FIDREN-414237 format. One record per residue (C-alpha): residue number from 1; residue in three letters; x, y negated, z. Coordinates in nm, 3 decimals. Layout:
// residues N
+------+--------+---------+---------+---------+
| nuvo | drenfi |      px |      py |      pz |
+------+--------+---------+---------+---------+
|  NUM |    ALA |       X |       Y |       Z |
...
+------+--------+---------+---------+---------+
This chain:
// residues 414
+------+--------+---------+---------+---------+
| nuvo | drenfi |      px |      py |      pz |
+------+--------+---------+---------+---------+
|    1 |    UNK |  16.039 |  -6.650 |  10.821 |
|    2 |    UNK |  16.278 |  -6.378 |  10.934 |
|    3 |    UNK |  16.293 |  -6.235 |  11.282 |
|    4 |    UNK |  16.603 |  -6.442 |  11.353 |
|    5 |    UNK |  16.588 |  -6.805 |  11.247 |
|    6 |    UNK |  16.946 |  -6.826 |  11.126 |
|    7 |    UNK |  16.818 |  -6.989 |  10.808 |
|    8 |    UNK |  16.684 |  -7.345 |  10.778 |
|    9 |    UNK |  16.334 |  -7.378 |  10.919 |
|   10 |    UNK |  16.054 |  -7.625 |  10.943 |
|   11 |    UNK |  16.073 |  -7.845 |  11.250 |
|   12 |    UNK |  15.740 |  -7.945 |  11.399 |
|   13 |    UNK |  15.644 |  -8.295 |  11.293 |
|   14 |    UNK |  15.817 |  -8.287 |  10.954 |
|   15 |    UNK |  15.654 |  -8.247 |  10.618 |
|   16 |    UNK |  15.553 |  -7.888 |  10.533 |
|   17 |    UNK |  15.832 |  -7.709 |  10.353 |
|   18 |    UNK |  16.101 |  -7.948 |  10.472 |
|   19 |    UNK |  16.407 |  -7.741 |  10.567 |
|   20 |    UNK |  16.545 |  -7.800 |  10.914 |
|   21 |    UNK |  16.852 |  -7.694 |  11.106 |
|   22 |    UNK |  16.721 |  -7.824 |  11.437 |
|   23 |    UNK |  16.604 |  -7.607 |  11.729 |
|   24 |    UNK |  16.252 |  -7.471 |  11.682 |
|   25 |    UNK |  16.125 |  -7.691 |  11.966 |
|   26 |    UNK |  16.233 |  -8.011 |  11.788 |
|   27 |    UNK |  15.955 |  -8.264 |  11.727 |
|   28 |    UNK |  15.938 |  -8.615 |  11.588 |
|   29 |    UNK |  15.844 |  -8.878 |  11.843 |
|   30 |    UNK |  15.725 |  -9.233 |  11.803 |
|   31 |    UNK |  15.948 |  -9.515 |  11.681 |
|   32 |    UNK |  16.213 |  -9.282 |  11.542 |
|   33 |    UNK |  16.249 |  -9.067 |  11.849 |
|   34 |    UNK |  16.347 |  -8.702 |  11.831 |
|   35 |    UNK |  16.255 |  -8.456 |  12.106 |
|   36 |    UNK |  16.409 |  -8.118 |  12.182 |
|   37 |    UNK |  16.212 |  -7.898 |  12.419 |
|   38 |    UNK |  15.978 |  -8.192 |  12.474 |
|   39 |    UNK |  16.256 |  -8.421 |  12.598 |
|   40 |    UNK |  16.356 |  -8.730 |  12.395 |
|   41 |    UNK |  16.722 |  -8.719 |  12.296 |
|   42 |    UNK |  16.748 |  -9.095 |  12.350 |
|   43 |    UNK |  16.639 |  -9.053 |  12.713 |
|   44 |    UNK |  16.903 |  -8.785 |  12.766 |
|   45 |    UNK |  17.166 |  -9.017 |  12.619 |
|   46 |    UNK |  17.059 |  -9.303 |  12.844 |
|   47 |    UNK |  17.056 |  -9.094 |  13.161 |
|   48 |    UNK |  17.372 |  -8.889 |  13.099 |
|   49 |    UNK |  17.578 |  -9.112 |  12.873 |
|   50 |    UNK |  17.735 |  -9.017 |  12.542 |
|   51 |    UNK |  17.869 |  -8.806 |  12.389 |
|   52 |    UNK |  17.617 |  -8.563 |  12.534 |
|   53 |    UNK |  17.542 |  -8.205 |  12.435 |
|   54 |    UNK |  17.191 |  -8.064 |  12.464 |
|   55 |    UNK |  17.132 |  -7.687 |  12.466 |
|   56 |    UNK |  16.779 |  -7.557 |  12.413 |
|   57 |    UNK |  16.721 |  -7.262 |  12.648 |
|   58 |    UNK |  16.417 |  -7.141 |  12.454 |
|   59 |    UNK |  16.620 |  -7.128 |  12.132 |
|   60 |    UNK |  16.899 |  -6.928 |  12.296 |
|   61 |    UNK |  16.654 |  -6.681 |  12.444 |
|   62 |    UNK |  16.463 |  -6.644 |  12.117 |
|   63 |    UNK |  16.783 |  -6.563 |  11.932 |
|   64 |    UNK |  16.886 |  -6.308 |  12.194 |
|   65 |    UNK |  16.547 |  -6.140 |  12.155 |
|   66 |    UNK |  16.573 |  -6.147 |  11.778 |
|   67 |    UNK |  16.901 |  -5.955 |  11.794 |
|   68 |    UNK |  16.755 |  -5.699 |  12.030 |
|   69 |    UNK |  16.455 |  -5.657 |  11.799 |
|   70 |    UNK |  16.673 |  -5.619 |  11.489 |
|   71 |    UNK |  16.911 |  -5.371 |  11.657 |
|   72 |    UNK |  16.691 |  -5.198 |  11.919 |
|   73 |    UNK |  16.932 |  -4.909 |  11.975 |
|   74 |    UNK |  17.250 |  -5.117 |  11.979 |
|   75 |    UNK |  17.432 |  -5.296 |  12.259 |
|   76 |    UNK |  17.431 |  -5.668 |  12.181 |
|   77 |    UNK |  17.718 |  -5.862 |  12.339 |
|   78 |    UNK |  17.714 |  -6.241 |  12.323 |
|   79 |    UNK |  18.056 |  -6.377 |  12.221 |
|   80 |    UNK |  18.142 |  -6.614 |  12.504 |
|   81 |    UNK |  18.413 |  -6.790 |  12.305 |
|   82 |    UNK |  18.139 |  -6.970 |  12.111 |
|   83 |    UNK |  18.032 |  -7.147 |  12.431 |
|   84 |    UNK |  17.995 |  -7.040 |  12.791 |
|   85 |    UNK |  17.861 |  -7.204 |  13.104 |
|   86 |    UNK |  17.688 |  -7.063 |  13.411 |
|   87 |    UNK |  17.338 |  -7.129 |  13.282 |
|   88 |    UNK |  17.405 |  -6.972 |  12.943 |
|   89 |    UNK |  17.557 |  -6.665 |  13.106 |
|   90 |    UNK |  17.243 |  -6.628 |  13.317 |
|   91 |    UNK |  17.010 |  -6.664 |  13.016 |
|   92 |    UNK |  17.203 |  -6.405 |  12.818 |
|   93 |    UNK |  17.208 |  -6.163 |  13.111 |
|   94 |    UNK |  16.835 |  -6.203 |  13.169 |
|   95 |    UNK |  16.769 |  -6.127 |  12.801 |
|   96 |    UNK |  16.950 |  -5.794 |  12.839 |
|   97 |    UNK |  17.263 |  -5.874 |  12.639 |
|   98 |    UNK |  17.620 |  -5.790 |  12.726 |
|   99 |    UNK |  17.907 |  -6.036 |  12.702 |
|  100 |    UNK |  18.244 |  -6.037 |  12.533 |
|  101 |    UNK |  18.512 |  -6.256 |  12.685 |
|  102 |    UNK |  18.870 |  -6.338 |  12.588 |
|  103 |    UNK |  19.027 |  -6.454 |  12.913 |
|  104 |    UNK |  19.027 |  -6.419 |  13.289 |
|  105 |    UNK |  18.868 |  -6.763 |  13.310 |
|  106 |    UNK |  18.568 |  -6.669 |  13.097 |
|  107 |    UNK |  18.537 |  -6.343 |  13.289 |
|  108 |    UNK |  18.549 |  -6.511 |  13.631 |
|  109 |    UNK |  18.290 |  -6.770 |  13.522 |
|  110 |    UNK |  18.051 |  -6.504 |  13.396 |
|  111 |    UNK |  18.076 |  -6.288 |  13.708 |
|  112 |    UNK |  18.040 |  -6.594 |  13.933 |
|  113 |    UNK |  17.716 |  -6.668 |  13.746 |
|  114 |    UNK |  17.590 |  -6.321 |  13.832 |
|  115 |    UNK |  17.666 |  -6.146 |  13.504 |
|  116 |    UNK |  17.711 |  -5.768 |  13.557 |
|  117 |    UNK |  18.078 |  -5.689 |  13.499 |
|  118 |    UNK |  18.000 |  -5.347 |  13.355 |
|  119 |    UNK |  17.823 |  -5.520 |  13.063 |
|  120 |    UNK |  18.134 |  -5.723 |  12.975 |
|  121 |    UNK |  18.402 |  -5.648 |  12.712 |
|  122 |    UNK |  18.746 |  -5.807 |  12.737 |
|  123 |    UNK |  18.901 |  -5.905 |  12.403 |
|  124 |    UNK |  19.216 |  -6.091 |  12.303 |
|  125 |    UNK |  19.523 |  -6.037 |  12.086 |
|  126 |    UNK |  19.765 |  -6.131 |  12.368 |
|  127 |    UNK |  19.612 |  -6.047 |  12.705 |
|  128 |    UNK |  19.806 |  -6.181 |  13.001 |
|  129 |    UNK |  19.872 |  -5.981 |  13.318 |
|  130 |    UNK |  19.611 |  -6.203 |  13.483 |
|  131 |    UNK |  19.355 |  -6.117 |  13.214 |
|  132 |    UNK |  19.405 |  -5.743 |  13.257 |
|  133 |    UNK |  19.430 |  -5.760 |  13.635 |
|  134 |    UNK |  19.108 |  -5.959 |  13.662 |
|  135 |    UNK |  18.928 |  -5.722 |  13.425 |
|  136 |    UNK |  19.028 |  -5.417 |  13.627 |
|  137 |    UNK |  18.957 |  -5.583 |  13.961 |
|  138 |    UNK |  18.607 |  -5.689 |  13.857 |
|  139 |    UNK |  18.532 |  -5.364 |  13.675 |
|  140 |    UNK |  18.460 |  -5.468 |  13.315 |
|  141 |    UNK |  18.280 |  -5.218 |  13.099 |
|  142 |    UNK |  18.536 |  -5.206 |  12.817 |
|  143 |    UNK |  18.878 |  -5.346 |  12.734 |
|  144 |    UNK |  18.943 |  -5.378 |  12.361 |
|  145 |    UNK |  19.302 |  -5.279 |  12.279 |
|  146 |    UNK |  19.446 |  -5.514 |  12.018 |
|  147 |    UNK |  19.816 |  -5.431 |  12.015 |
|  148 |    UNK |  20.022 |  -5.114 |  12.081 |
|  149 |    UNK |  20.196 |  -5.250 |  12.390 |
|  150 |    UNK |  19.862 |  -5.290 |  12.568 |
|  151 |    UNK |  19.809 |  -4.914 |  12.581 |
|  152 |    UNK |  20.084 |  -4.849 |  12.834 |
|  153 |    UNK |  20.021 |  -5.177 |  13.016 |
|  154 |    UNK |  19.654 |  -5.101 |  13.078 |
|  155 |    UNK |  19.726 |  -4.741 |  13.176 |
|  156 |    UNK |  19.992 |  -4.854 |  13.424 |
|  157 |    UNK |  19.762 |  -5.118 |  13.571 |
|  158 |    UNK |  19.483 |  -4.863 |  13.617 |
|  159 |    UNK |  19.718 |  -4.635 |  13.806 |
|  160 |    UNK |  19.706 |  -4.265 |  13.895 |
|  161 |    UNK |  19.358 |  -4.125 |  13.944 |
|  162 |    UNK |  19.189 |  -4.427 |  13.788 |
|  163 |    UNK |  19.014 |  -4.445 |  13.453 |
|  164 |    UNK |  18.919 |  -4.739 |  13.232 |
|  165 |    UNK |  18.700 |  -4.732 |  12.923 |
|  166 |    UNK |  18.870 |  -4.889 |  12.621 |
|  167 |    UNK |  18.804 |  -4.949 |  12.253 |
|  168 |    UNK |  19.058 |  -4.996 |  11.976 |
|  169 |    UNK |  19.040 |  -5.295 |  11.743 |
|  170 |    UNK |  19.099 |  -5.184 |  11.385 |
|  171 |    UNK |  19.190 |  -5.412 |  11.096 |
|  172 |    UNK |  18.995 |  -5.259 |  10.805 |
|  173 |    UNK |  19.152 |  -5.467 |  10.526 |
|  174 |    UNK |  18.833 |  -5.653 |  10.432 |
|  175 |    UNK |  18.824 |  -6.018 |  10.323 |
|  176 |    UNK |  18.517 |  -6.195 |  10.458 |
|  177 |    UNK |  18.443 |  -6.531 |  10.616 |
|  178 |    UNK |  18.371 |  -6.886 |  10.516 |
|  179 |    UNK |  18.726 |  -7.024 |  10.551 |
|  180 |    UNK |  19.068 |  -6.861 |  10.534 |
|  181 |    UNK |  19.141 |  -6.960 |  10.894 |
|  182 |    UNK |  18.843 |  -6.760 |  11.024 |
|  183 |    UNK |  18.900 |  -6.439 |  10.826 |
|  184 |    UNK |  19.012 |  -6.171 |  11.071 |
|  185 |    UNK |  18.953 |  -5.844 |  10.885 |
|  186 |    UNK |  19.259 |  -5.870 |  10.660 |
|  187 |    UNK |  19.612 |  -5.748 |  10.727 |
|  188 |    UNK |  19.761 |  -6.098 |  10.695 |
|  189 |    UNK |  19.645 |  -6.222 |  11.037 |
|  190 |    UNK |  19.720 |  -6.155 |  11.402 |
|  191 |    UNK |  19.425 |  -5.944 |  11.521 |
|  192 |    UNK |  19.388 |  -5.568 |  11.544 |
|  193 |    UNK |  19.574 |  -5.259 |  11.426 |
|  194 |    UNK |  19.598 |  -5.196 |  11.055 |
|  195 |    UNK |  19.412 |  -4.909 |  10.901 |
|  196 |    UNK |  19.624 |  -4.924 |  10.587 |
|  197 |    UNK |  19.970 |  -4.875 |  10.739 |
|  198 |    UNK |  19.873 |  -4.610 |  10.994 |
|  199 |    UNK |  19.914 |  -4.830 |  11.303 |
|  200 |    UNK |  19.553 |  -4.773 |  11.403 |
|  201 |    UNK |  19.586 |  -4.395 |  11.379 |
|  202 |    UNK |  19.908 |  -4.398 |  11.582 |
|  203 |    UNK |  19.752 |  -4.618 |  11.851 |
|  204 |    UNK |  19.452 |  -4.386 |  11.873 |
|  205 |    UNK |  19.682 |  -4.089 |  11.935 |
|  206 |    UNK |  19.871 |  -4.278 |  12.205 |
|  207 |    UNK |  19.550 |  -4.392 |  12.375 |
|  208 |    UNK |  19.404 |  -4.041 |  12.377 |
|  209 |    UNK |  19.726 |  -3.926 |  12.543 |
|  210 |    UNK |  19.677 |  -4.156 |  12.843 |
|  211 |    UNK |  19.471 |  -3.988 |  13.118 |
|  212 |    UNK |  19.392 |  -4.329 |  13.269 |
|  213 |    UNK |  19.219 |  -4.444 |  12.948 |
|  214 |    UNK |  18.887 |  -4.329 |  12.803 |
|  215 |    UNK |  18.866 |  -4.420 |  12.435 |
|  216 |    UNK |  18.495 |  -4.480 |  12.371 |
|  217 |    UNK |  18.513 |  -4.605 |  12.014 |
|  218 |    UNK |  18.648 |  -4.831 |  11.743 |
|  219 |    UNK |  18.606 |  -5.205 |  11.709 |
|  220 |    UNK |  18.643 |  -5.448 |  11.420 |
|  221 |    UNK |  18.568 |  -5.814 |  11.361 |
|  222 |    UNK |  18.577 |  -5.930 |  11.001 |
|  223 |    UNK |  18.565 |  -6.306 |  11.044 |
|  224 |    UNK |  18.315 |  -6.587 |  11.089 |
|  225 |    UNK |  18.041 |  -6.752 |  10.884 |
|  226 |    UNK |  17.976 |  -6.434 |  10.684 |
|  227 |    UNK |  17.649 |  -6.463 |  10.491 |
|  228 |    UNK |  17.655 |  -6.134 |  10.298 |
|  229 |    UNK |  17.589 |  -5.787 |  10.443 |
|  230 |    UNK |  17.828 |  -5.611 |  10.203 |
|  231 |    UNK |  18.149 |  -5.661 |  10.409 |
|  232 |    UNK |  17.979 |  -5.502 |  10.711 |
|  233 |    UNK |  17.868 |  -5.203 |  10.505 |
|  234 |    UNK |  18.224 |  -5.154 |  10.380 |
|  235 |    UNK |  18.350 |  -5.178 |  10.738 |
|  236 |    UNK |  18.105 |  -4.907 |  10.844 |
|  237 |    UNK |  18.233 |  -4.675 |  10.571 |
|  238 |    UNK |  18.598 |  -4.732 |  10.655 |
|  239 |    UNK |  18.559 |  -4.698 |  11.030 |
|  240 |    UNK |  18.338 |  -4.389 |  11.005 |
|  241 |    UNK |  18.609 |  -4.242 |  10.783 |
|  242 |    UNK |  18.863 |  -4.312 |  11.057 |
|  243 |    UNK |  18.633 |  -4.160 |  11.320 |
|  244 |    UNK |  18.614 |  -3.844 |  11.108 |
|  245 |    UNK |  18.994 |  -3.828 |  11.095 |
|  246 |    UNK |  19.008 |  -3.868 |  11.474 |
|  247 |    UNK |  18.773 |  -3.572 |  11.510 |
|  248 |    UNK |  18.967 |  -3.360 |  11.264 |
|  249 |    UNK |  19.308 |  -3.447 |  11.411 |
|  250 |    UNK |  19.234 |  -3.467 |  11.783 |
|  251 |    UNK |  18.905 |  -3.282 |  11.825 |
|  252 |    UNK |  18.746 |  -3.596 |  11.972 |
|  253 |    UNK |  18.414 |  -3.745 |  11.861 |
|  254 |    UNK |  18.405 |  -4.115 |  11.946 |
|  255 |    UNK |  18.059 |  -4.227 |  12.064 |
|  256 |    UNK |  18.074 |  -4.602 |  11.990 |
|  257 |    UNK |  18.131 |  -4.831 |  11.692 |
|  258 |    UNK |  18.158 |  -5.208 |  11.739 |
|  259 |    UNK |  18.112 |  -5.418 |  11.424 |
|  260 |    UNK |  18.187 |  -5.750 |  11.596 |
|  261 |    UNK |  18.002 |  -6.063 |  11.492 |
|  262 |    UNK |  18.069 |  -6.347 |  11.251 |
|  263 |    UNK |  17.709 |  -6.383 |  11.133 |
|  264 |    UNK |  17.682 |  -6.699 |  10.927 |
|  265 |    UNK |  17.439 |  -6.981 |  11.004 |
|  266 |    UNK |  17.334 |  -7.294 |  10.816 |
|  267 |    UNK |  17.481 |  -7.624 |  10.934 |
|  268 |    UNK |  17.294 |  -7.834 |  10.680 |
|  269 |    UNK |  16.958 |  -7.783 |  10.509 |
|  270 |    UNK |  16.989 |  -7.557 |  10.207 |
|  271 |    UNK |  17.309 |  -7.382 |  10.314 |
|  272 |    UNK |  17.315 |  -6.999 |  10.305 |
|  273 |    UNK |  17.285 |  -6.794 |  10.622 |
|  274 |    UNK |  17.293 |  -6.427 |  10.705 |
|  275 |    UNK |  16.954 |  -6.253 |  10.700 |
|  276 |    UNK |  16.961 |  -6.062 |  11.029 |
|  277 |    UNK |  16.672 |  -5.817 |  10.973 |
|  278 |    UNK |  16.812 |  -5.725 |  10.631 |
|  279 |    UNK |  17.161 |  -5.681 |  10.778 |
|  280 |    UNK |  17.027 |  -5.455 |  11.052 |
|  281 |    UNK |  16.835 |  -5.235 |  10.809 |
|  282 |    UNK |  17.129 |  -5.199 |  10.573 |
|  283 |    UNK |  17.384 |  -5.133 |  10.848 |
|  284 |    UNK |  17.167 |  -4.864 |  11.007 |
|  285 |    UNK |  17.112 |  -4.698 |  10.670 |
|  286 |    UNK |  17.482 |  -4.710 |  10.580 |
|  287 |    UNK |  17.583 |  -4.577 |  10.920 |
|  288 |    UNK |  17.341 |  -4.286 |  10.898 |
|  289 |    UNK |  17.452 |  -4.201 |  10.544 |
|  290 |    UNK |  17.825 |  -4.227 |  10.618 |
|  291 |    UNK |  17.797 |  -4.018 |  10.935 |
|  292 |    UNK |  17.592 |  -3.752 |  10.757 |
|  293 |    UNK |  17.853 |  -3.730 |  10.482 |
|  294 |    UNK |  18.131 |  -3.696 |  10.742 |
|  295 |    UNK |  17.941 |  -3.451 |  10.959 |
|  296 |    UNK |  17.944 |  -3.689 |  11.255 |
|  297 |    UNK |  17.669 |  -3.785 |  11.499 |
|  298 |    UNK |  17.562 |  -4.147 |  11.461 |
|  299 |    UNK |  17.758 |  -4.353 |  11.718 |
|  300 |    UNK |  17.602 |  -4.623 |  11.928 |
|  301 |    UNK |  17.645 |  -4.962 |  11.763 |
|  302 |    UNK |  17.779 |  -5.269 |  11.938 |
|  303 |    UNK |  17.720 |  -5.613 |  11.785 |
|  304 |    UNK |  17.883 |  -5.938 |  11.902 |
|  305 |    UNK |  17.698 |  -6.253 |  11.787 |
|  306 |    UNK |  17.819 |  -6.585 |  11.925 |
|  307 |    UNK |  17.765 |  -6.873 |  11.684 |
|  308 |    UNK |  17.433 |  -6.725 |  11.564 |
|  309 |    UNK |  17.297 |  -6.736 |  11.920 |
|  310 |    UNK |  17.432 |  -7.064 |  12.056 |
|  311 |    UNK |  17.506 |  -7.274 |  11.747 |
|  312 |    UNK |  17.154 |  -7.367 |  11.633 |
|  313 |    UNK |  17.045 |  -7.417 |  11.996 |
|  314 |    UNK |  17.279 |  -7.714 |  12.046 |
|  315 |    UNK |  17.250 |  -8.081 |  11.954 |
|  316 |    UNK |  17.526 |  -8.340 |  12.003 |
|  317 |    UNK |  17.429 |  -8.704 |  12.058 |
|  318 |    UNK |  17.677 |  -8.987 |  11.998 |
|  319 |    UNK |  17.660 |  -9.364 |  12.025 |
|  320 |    UNK |  17.779 |  -9.579 |  11.736 |
|  321 |    UNK |  18.072 |  -9.802 |  11.834 |
|  322 |    UNK |  18.160 |  -9.963 |  11.502 |
|  323 |    UNK |  18.051 |  -9.987 |  11.139 |
|  324 |    UNK |  18.309 | -10.074 |  10.876 |
|  325 |    UNK |  18.272 | -10.116 |  10.500 |
|  326 |    UNK |  18.590 | -10.088 |  10.297 |
|  327 |    UNK |  18.676 | -10.055 |   9.927 |
|  328 |    UNK |  18.697 |  -9.682 |   9.997 |
|  329 |    UNK |  18.349 |  -9.655 |  10.147 |
|  330 |    UNK |  18.143 |  -9.715 |  10.459 |
|  331 |    UNK |  18.250 |  -9.572 |  10.795 |
|  332 |    UNK |  18.035 |  -9.527 |  11.104 |
|  333 |    UNK |  18.251 |  -9.469 |  11.414 |
|  334 |    UNK |  18.103 |  -9.296 |  11.719 |
|  335 |    UNK |  18.219 |  -9.243 |  12.076 |
|  336 |    UNK |  18.316 |  -8.879 |  12.026 |
|  337 |    UNK |  18.502 |  -8.698 |  11.752 |
|  338 |    UNK |  18.766 |  -8.431 |  11.725 |
|  339 |    UNK |  18.808 |  -8.419 |  12.102 |
|  340 |    UNK |  18.464 |  -8.260 |  12.141 |
|  341 |    UNK |  18.428 |  -8.114 |  11.789 |
|  342 |    UNK |  18.753 |  -8.023 |  11.610 |
|  343 |    UNK |  18.579 |  -7.798 |  11.356 |
|  344 |    UNK |  18.562 |  -8.047 |  11.066 |
|  345 |    UNK |  18.936 |  -8.112 |  11.101 |
|  346 |    UNK |  19.018 |  -7.740 |  11.130 |
|  347 |    UNK |  18.779 |  -7.585 |  10.881 |
|  348 |    UNK |  18.623 |  -7.866 |  10.677 |
|  349 |    UNK |  18.279 |  -7.800 |  10.825 |
|  350 |    UNK |  18.006 |  -8.040 |  10.714 |
|  351 |    UNK |  17.722 |  -8.161 |  10.936 |
|  352 |    UNK |  17.395 |  -8.352 |  10.890 |
|  353 |    UNK |  17.370 |  -8.628 |  11.155 |
|  354 |    UNK |  17.063 |  -8.850 |  11.177 |
|  355 |    UNK |  16.964 |  -9.172 |  11.348 |
|  356 |    UNK |  16.755 |  -9.123 |  11.663 |
|  357 |    UNK |  16.601 |  -9.359 |  11.915 |
|  358 |    UNK |  16.469 |  -9.615 |  11.670 |
|  359 |    UNK |  16.293 |  -9.619 |  11.336 |
|  360 |    UNK |  16.465 |  -9.796 |  11.047 |
|  361 |    UNK |  16.293 |  -9.936 |  10.740 |
|  362 |    UNK |  16.622 | -10.000 |  10.562 |
|  363 |    UNK |  16.728 |  -9.795 |  10.265 |
|  364 |    UNK |  16.987 |  -9.521 |  10.304 |
|  365 |    UNK |  17.353 |  -9.546 |  10.213 |
|  366 |    UNK |  17.630 |  -9.291 |  10.188 |
|  367 |    UNK |  17.867 |  -9.311 |  10.485 |
|  368 |    UNK |  18.140 |  -9.114 |  10.657 |
|  369 |    UNK |  18.083 |  -9.059 |  11.028 |
|  370 |    UNK |  18.416 |  -9.069 |  11.210 |
|  371 |    UNK |  18.534 |  -9.035 |  11.568 |
|  372 |    UNK |  18.725 |  -9.273 |  11.791 |
|  373 |    UNK |  19.056 |  -9.086 |  11.792 |
|  374 |    UNK |  19.391 |  -9.193 |  11.648 |
|  375 |    UNK |  19.386 |  -8.949 |  11.356 |
|  376 |    UNK |  19.283 |  -9.019 |  10.998 |
|  377 |    UNK |  19.140 |  -8.668 |  10.993 |
|  378 |    UNK |  18.904 |  -8.743 |  11.281 |
|  379 |    UNK |  18.595 |  -8.707 |  11.063 |
|  380 |    UNK |  18.264 |  -8.562 |  11.186 |
|  381 |    UNK |  18.058 |  -8.584 |  10.868 |
|  382 |    UNK |  18.149 |  -8.695 |  10.516 |
|  383 |    UNK |  17.915 |  -8.833 |  10.251 |
|  384 |    UNK |  17.598 |  -8.834 |  10.462 |
|  385 |    UNK |  17.294 |  -9.056 |  10.421 |
|  386 |    UNK |  17.219 |  -9.296 |  10.706 |
|  387 |    UNK |  17.012 |  -9.616 |  10.717 |
|  388 |    UNK |  17.203 |  -9.912 |  10.579 |
|  389 |    UNK |  17.128 | -10.109 |  10.897 |
|  390 |    UNK |  17.299 |  -9.857 |  11.127 |
|  391 |    UNK |  17.484 | -10.066 |  11.383 |
|  392 |    UNK |  17.682 | -10.045 |  11.710 |
|  393 |    UNK |  17.464 |  -9.918 |  11.991 |
|  394 |    UNK |  17.261 |  -9.684 |  11.770 |
|  395 |    UNK |  17.239 |  -9.315 |  11.853 |
|  396 |    UNK |  17.325 |  -9.036 |  11.610 |
|  397 |    UNK |  17.222 |  -8.675 |  11.671 |
|  398 |    UNK |  17.407 |  -8.382 |  11.515 |
|  399 |    UNK |  17.231 |  -8.044 |  11.499 |
|  400 |    UNK |  17.390 |  -7.697 |  11.512 |
|  401 |    UNK |  17.635 |  -7.815 |  11.778 |
|  402 |    UNK |  17.606 |  -7.531 |  12.027 |
|  403 |    UNK |  17.904 |  -7.320 |  11.922 |
|  404 |    UNK |  18.278 |  -7.392 |  11.898 |
|  405 |    UNK |  18.243 |  -7.757 |  11.994 |
|  406 |    UNK |  18.285 |  -7.791 |  12.370 |
|  407 |    UNK |  18.457 |  -7.453 |  12.392 |
|  408 |    UNK |  18.733 |  -7.594 |  12.168 |
|  409 |    UNK |  18.734 |  -7.945 |  12.317 |
|  410 |    UNK |  19.046 |  -8.131 |  12.428 |
|  411 |    UNK |  19.136 |  -8.442 |  12.626 |
|  412 |    UNK |  19.295 |  -8.614 |  12.326 |
|  413 |    UNK |  19.270 |  -8.995 |  12.354 |
|  414 |    UNK |  19.037 |  -8.962 |  12.653 |
+------+--------+---------+---------+---------+
């Protein structure tokens, strides 16, 4: 078992060697019950209604600690866009992590929960005046510049005599990520300043020329659901090369390098996931080697995991509303769907739901679990095995539901 359980594990109460994507505290109860953190999911559904999302605090904290252990000298910032609420902000703060936010709303929520503003980074490809004004008023630690026009806007908002630490998001021209819609290191997408066409270099020069701005380092984010360390190693080489050019051209040695997040996790047993300890070892080695070759001191690393912290800590519980068998297959409709989890419709993500709350002796059948919304694409899980006697009123639990579900939710058909 690795330091960070981003790979399938064995849940207590299952047969030895059985892969699991459930929180580490998950146990099998009597009569088909499933408990997370010692609490039966069926009881939570009865007391709170469905759909209901359960977040395991112990799992979140363990994953925060695993990142700090893997990167002891780095600043770890939880990516709030994955999911944020007051309690989660407090857990992350107590575990010593920073936070990256993408809006004034996320920032206000975090600070209201007691999160130290100086440990927060503000991201975003199109920051509104409210976003920047709130960041400056609350005193965020860093603002990540994503577009040339932000340089003058931030400097003007800071005003004479003021100074704000900033980073510059660079697009390194690296293809990585599990789906084309979540690949953000290439030139053919909206984020960052291209390394290839010189936009990044020009923006660096402009930023260094603003007395109100302190450029602390470079930032990149390659994408999401990355399960191989190689793209990160290539990013290190390219960004260290740019840092060397900044030193040679401007006489400035940048002290920070942010490699973003995007660390892949398993959504179903047997799927690949990023090996965090291996990634950390290889990134540190590559960074030391690249800096030595360039004659640079090793910068402080910043890492921004979101999904890898919150995703496996969450479980969604739905109630079955209808079961329909057609010439095209069997469909199990639940009381949620794309309004609380749009990811299958957006990215084709596949999940592994299971029956909870009762034990079935019926054989399994292949079904498609669908939502209640007026879209043919409102599918939560295709070609999954559920008991053939699954019926209205049953409860289905979906693991790995802690990231990019509720944070992307809508009021569609509600």
